[in-house]
Steps between C-alpha positions, in 0.01 A plus 500: 500500500767752604672690213838325530342152491279594205795642306721199571220269387453700178876499433518121543211464257675724247827308526313177429272625222681759289841499337657834582857615556385729780185541710446796734210565739479841673231546761404816684242589762537874563249728673535860382363817659471824300401840641476830314432819696433804285422831669330344799309230310601133462441447128641146517470261792545139392631166613569238234621143512739393226510121503602273217758286327725581203612207287792515260632204301783469252427250224735438205668835562180711521309653790139442589332703775163492671354597836201417715343641814367156599726247670286207388554595134880510496528177299270645232713815489816289464340324202421840345856626547632176351277533191611860447866401529460213250338731244768764552781245465386403151583844359784605733834500319723593792436252780503635856748345742521578869825552686550235764448596863527317830149415628414683824272413791445798727257711700551876460393672820383862494736751664216731599460584871130589464329352194234727346230235543563513878410871504136594559334673203408793728867568564570507126209738443615730780855497363379631163269758657778629723735541205234688302432731795871571545534591133190721497633707788710667230289775340652441157369142486172481307457126437639179652472151352645211705510143373588210726535129423620195687496127449589184685472127470665194355691424181618152394723383215523133399687358199566155359872565561447483876472868590257559785489854642239663723490873574338688787431790261419856612528858374361849554508821294383860526484770234416864580405757233454866596384804300583848622438860400672821609517846341320371192747213449389136493727205588480129567721276714508126557670268747509119531613258767474122518669185622509122492736462799351770726140470619276758668815624674578672168205732565561558870880494537690533172263724301261660750238744369694808614804395295287431191320834543824697524640334189188562288460862609866568421443369145176695462637834623818467297276506191265773623798725569707375207617671183501360149855374433714583200483242225826333410783273606654600832686326782246297695518343845234227513364377833442131581142493365597658165805273476266210570250582226784521248636166628158336474329651196790589270752226585332225701256393229789466255656251743191276513625216280184472288536872414881495485467301177364812323688771689844665477609292800519185286815624325643680804531205741854485632578854382572822689187718492561728802789633711666238721347652815147419378331173605132416456344196666188292530510385861343454838451843658403583858131591468494402131158435346650233272663292773446123496696182564385310189338598172185344356702222336658403833838652410685663792505878453860605446653849516649601165705794373346616173779755470815425701773763516364646177481167311166353387528169680174315576133494399180378664410144407238232536582134428408523132718803424782374721534218245483740205777719644695204644488658848386395847134586584483769767143508629318756285196297388196669654124473450242756611275224634368155412330631186834572331810301404829628646708731280832679553456796734708741703503495880717776656706687241758732652824686438760425766647773727836665440707729722386858430310719744207706372687823581799388293272428204347847482785724624654571155172523302452864393156427352311174486207311648435272796225250414335328797179320396295409192129484423495252212728372230545282198787356301566320174713197423779723370519639859348838406298631794264782594423561867280766662654679800292570812784636712815675383718802573745732331867458595673836492865562597519175692180561700144366481286797389135546393268206419383424146161399359327379183790310354622162386831343404592307187805314387647173378612305805784314327650837405422661837691220679822624341442849643487388866781678683418431866320233701380578853562299815131510601221264388121512468216316324141547392244220472237460232341286233636405159282402206609258227171340409488409869556702817799439727615658826836670446744743658756727341757742635863564576718786623515861382682516164640790298461514123707753307265455204272246338186629674296776337279719718167623370 
């Protein structure tokens, strides 16, 4: 029996045999390839098939979830989810209600020109080897670690409300990690690319190996030649990738409705939290790693302005929290795979461009810093953040001067927002993964932005 027929049969059985407010079946059949080339040796070379069904039922205002990798055992898994929901409903004081949505029937076609599964494994291997060789032509490079992953296949969502969506699902991702040494100094640099809308053309046209090499070596040598910066609060011009990590880590999580409940954002909705020329969005982005047409509840993905003209306006919602906040769901329910229930997740979190040129931003800074890229970061629910810097430069008398090394930035994002004095007209993003008990593909970015304070160097 083909997957769609089996799922429809199981859904009909569930509708006839259990009393549930909501029944959801999510099927996936995804083949994943993972390669890891480390200093000339492939330490990981695997192909895995992820195939299974996630079942979620809402019974008397409580969720039950189960999953199975066997299509002929879906009815048993539905029974298990139903039992779990019934037990949970007996002790649940606040009953879950789902915001109403219009049922959708659709097929979501991949936008990729060349899907990764259409590319011979030899070509993928040669691509990684070529990139390693290009990097090792630089005498300062001592170690290269390249990770590559792609996936492709089918996803299906069926619900008892009439939603029936099928996805032609594909993605690819590459992470490069380089260690270098020069004049007794050690440094590390990393670089990531990935896409859900671009296929192998990402590797050959948009982000060819030469472009990736140049970017990584620039980061590496800026550290090897860099000086230790002064510690303190100075004017800072943050590049798109730094702006993006602040948007994602320090502010984006606060705008995920399940976390908003226990964050400062709960009491700030509708209030001015930044200058009127600052807008931060969750939206479809050209090349965004979080792009999709529907979420894993079948809700159309909608662009939202978290901050609009300085006012905290919207948050990310699934159907459950849309009811709690009395708002419209906006397509932010996402599950890592069939083994997990969907939860509220970011997609592409970005600050919107303004009208300043980069030259205008730095021309009146006597002493400050230009921060280009990060190497890791974390934040707390009060928006406090700490981010390592892998590429940055001194700004002196309106000019970009010597590079810096061995530093990080800290601050409280809600306070730093108030210190933004200029927003650039450019725009850039970085792709990556976000963890929240599950992994999700995300992007973050924005334009260059100038902070007169709120970010501490060192």
